[in-house]
C-alpha positions as CSV (number, residue, x, y, z in Angstrom):
1,M,-50.3,116.3,-156.8
2,E,-47.1,117.4,-155.2
3,K,-46.8,119.9,-152.3
4,A,-43.8,121.1,-150.4
5,I,-43.5,120.7,-146.6
6,V,-41.2,123.1,-144.6
7,Y,-39.9,121.8,-141.3
8,F,-38.4,124.2,-138.8
9,E,-35.4,123.2,-136.7
10,E,-37.1,124.7,-133.6
11,Y,-40.5,126.0,-132.7
12,G,-41.1,129.6,-131.8
13,P,-41.6,133.2,-132.8
14,Q,-38.5,133.3,-135.1
15,N,-40.6,131.3,-137.6
16,T,-43.6,133.7,-137.6
17,E,-42.7,135.7,-140.7
18,T,-41.8,132.7,-142.8
19,T,-45.0,130.9,-141.7
20,L,-47.1,133.9,-142.6
21,E,-45.5,134.3,-146.0
22,L,-45.8,130.5,-146.8
23,A,-49.4,130.6,-145.7
24,R,-50.1,133.6,-148.0
25,K,-48.5,131.8,-150.9
26,R,-50.5,128.7,-150.3
27,A,-53.7,130.7,-149.9
28,Q,-53.1,132.3,-153.3
29,E,-52.3,129.0,-154.9
30,L,-55.5,127.4,-153.6
31,K,-57.6,130.6,-153.9
32,I,-58.5,130.5,-150.2
33,R,-59.9,133.8,-149.0
34,S,-60.2,133.3,-145.2
35,I,-57.2,133.2,-142.9
36,L,-57.3,132.5,-139.2
37,V,-54.4,133.5,-136.9
38,A,-54.0,132.8,-133.2
39,T,-52.6,135.6,-131.1
40,T,-52.1,136.2,-127.4
41,K,-50.8,139.7,-126.9
42,G,-51.4,140.7,-130.5
43,N,-47.9,140.7,-132.1
44,T,-48.6,137.8,-134.4
45,G,-52.1,139.1,-135.2
46,A,-50.7,142.6,-136.1
47,L,-48.1,141.1,-138.4
48,A,-50.7,138.9,-140.0
49,A,-52.9,141.9,-140.6
50,Q,-50.0,143.5,-142.6
51,V,-49.4,140.3,-144.6
52,F,-53.1,139.4,-145.3
53,K,-54.6,142.8,-146.1
54,E,-56.8,141.6,-149.0
55,F,-58.0,138.5,-147.2
56,N,-60.8,137.8,-144.7
57,L,-58.4,137.8,-141.7
58,I,-59.7,136.5,-138.4
59,V,-57.4,137.0,-135.4
60,A,-58.4,134.7,-132.5
61,T,-57.4,135.7,-129.0
62,H,-57.4,134.0,-125.7
63,S,-60.8,134.2,-124.0
64,T,-61.2,137.0,-121.6
65,G,-60.4,135.7,-118.1
66,F,-58.0,133.1,-119.5
67,K,-55.2,134.1,-117.2
68,Q,-57.2,136.0,-114.5
69,P,-60.8,137.1,-114.2
70,D,-61.9,140.0,-116.3
71,S,-58.5,140.4,-118.0
72,Q,-57.8,140.3,-121.7
73,E,-54.2,139.6,-122.8
74,L,-54.6,141.3,-126.2
75,E,-52.8,144.7,-126.0
76,E,-55.0,147.6,-126.9
77,E,-52.6,149.2,-129.4
78,L,-52.1,146.0,-131.3
79,Q,-55.9,145.4,-131.3
80,K,-56.3,148.8,-132.9
81,E,-53.6,148.0,-135.5
82,I,-55.3,144.8,-136.4
83,L,-58.7,146.4,-136.8
84,D,-57.2,149.4,-138.7
85,L,-55.6,147.1,-141.2
86,G,-58.9,145.3,-141.9
87,G,-58.6,142.3,-139.6
88,N,-61.4,140.9,-137.5
89,I,-60.9,139.9,-133.9
90,L,-62.5,136.8,-132.4
91,T,-62.6,136.5,-128.6
92,C,-64.7,133.6,-127.2
93,T,-64.5,130.5,-125.2
94,H,-61.9,128.0,-126.5
95,A,-63.4,125.1,-128.3
96,F,-61.3,122.6,-126.3
97,G,-61.2,124.5,-123.1
98,G,-64.6,125.8,-121.9
99,I,-66.5,124.2,-119.1
100,G,-64.3,121.1,-119.4
101,R,-61.2,123.1,-118.3
102,A,-63.1,124.4,-115.3
103,I,-64.0,120.9,-114.3
104,R,-60.4,119.7,-114.8
105,K,-59.0,122.5,-112.6
106,K,-61.6,122.0,-109.9
107,F,-61.7,118.2,-109.7
108,G,-58.3,117.2,-111.2
109,T,-59.9,115.1,-113.9
110,Y,-59.8,115.2,-117.7
111,E,-62.8,115.9,-119.8
112,L,-63.4,114.9,-123.5
113,D,-62.2,118.3,-124.8
114,D,-58.9,117.8,-123.0
115,I,-58.5,114.4,-124.6
116,I,-59.2,115.8,-128.1
117,A,-56.8,118.7,-127.5
118,N,-54.0,116.3,-126.2
119,T,-54.6,114.0,-129.2
120,L,-54.1,116.9,-131.6
121,R,-51.0,117.9,-129.7
122,I,-49.4,114.6,-130.8
123,F,-49.0,116.4,-134.2
124,G,-47.8,119.6,-132.6
125,E,-49.2,122.3,-130.4
126,G,-49.8,124.5,-133.5
127,V,-52.0,121.8,-135.1
128,K,-54.2,121.8,-132.0
129,V,-54.4,125.6,-132.0
130,C,-55.3,125.7,-135.7
131,C,-58.1,123.2,-135.3
132,E,-59.4,124.9,-132.3
133,I,-59.6,128.5,-133.7
134,V,-61.3,127.1,-136.8
135,L,-64.1,125.5,-134.7
136,M,-64.4,128.8,-132.7
137,A,-64.7,131.0,-135.8
138,T,-67.2,128.6,-137.5
139,D,-69.4,128.6,-134.4
140,A,-69.2,132.4,-134.3
141,G,-70.4,132.6,-137.9
142,L,-67.2,134.2,-139.2
143,I,-66.4,131.4,-141.7
144,K,-68.5,128.9,-143.6
145,T,-68.3,125.1,-143.5
146,D,-68.2,124.8,-147.3
147,E,-65.0,126.7,-147.9
148,E,-61.4,125.7,-147.0
149,V,-59.5,128.1,-144.8
150,I,-55.9,128.4,-143.7
151,A,-55.4,128.5,-139.9
152,I,-52.1,129.6,-138.4
153,G,-51.0,128.9,-134.9
154,G,-47.9,128.3,-132.9
155,T,-46.1,126.7,-129.9
156,G,-45.9,129.2,-127.1
157,R,-45.3,132.6,-128.9
158,G,-45.4,133.4,-132.6
159,A,-46.5,131.2,-135.4
160,D,-44.8,128.0,-136.6
161,T,-47.8,126.0,-138.0
162,A,-50.2,126.6,-140.9
163,V,-52.9,124.2,-141.9
164,V,-55.5,124.1,-144.7
165,I,-58.8,123.1,-143.1
166,K,-62.4,122.5,-144.2
167,P,-64.3,123.9,-141.2
168,A,-67.0,122.4,-139.1
169,N,-69.1,123.5,-136.2
170,V,-68.2,122.0,-132.8
171,Q,-71.4,120.0,-132.6
172,T,-70.6,118.3,-136.0
173,L,-67.0,117.4,-135.1
174,R,-68.3,113.8,-135.2
175,P,-69.9,113.5,-138.6
176,K,-73.5,112.4,-139.3
177,S,-72.5,111.5,-142.8
178,K,-69.4,111.6,-145.0
179,G,-68.1,115.1,-145.5
180,D,-69.8,116.7,-142.4
181,N,-66.7,116.6,-140.2
182,M,-63.8,119.0,-140.0
183,Q,-61.1,117.9,-142.5
184,T,-57.4,119.0,-142.4
185,Q,-54.6,118.8,-144.8
186,A,-52.1,119.4,-142.1
187,L,-49.7,116.6,-143.0
188,T,-49.8,117.5,-146.7
189,L,-49.6,121.2,-146.3
190,F,-46.3,122.7,-145.4
191,I,-45.5,123.7,-141.8
192,L,-45.1,121.5,-138.8
193,S,-42.6,121.8,-136.0
194,Y,-42.2,119.8,-132.8
195,P,-40.6,120.7,-129.5
196,K,-37.2,119.0,-129.0
């Protein structure tokens, strides 16, 4: 089997359209129906909703209160556009940043979820984001553990990473038996970029 890998010279939102188009092409090749996209304000999510109209599109936002209590960063007009184009929106606690993040901020110590997140960041911020939103969507019941998905994330703003992933629930991240854990094809897929 031979697969192409695209490397961007720099990370950032200028790679979003190319990332989405390459992800769409790979989804069609592999007959993948579910696409997950991370978005903060909604720009990447709205663009993805245009590109992935005939797919099960799940747009994952920051949790409410991520920046300040009771606030949601997803802009209302972009939320409406995503929903009008058939996308689904997932807003929940981050898989790698729930109560552990609160403990880190309060006591200045790192928790296991921080260690997992920082380990994934070795491969790029987008890889961490992709793994995290898949866990979140699986736990929310929006995707199943027996079907591969494509997750799309980025570094800062926009999208510059796409990964084929076989999902898992957070509590089965450590497998009981072979095949129970989340599996990625990130390094054999196509898009990775690293900050310079």
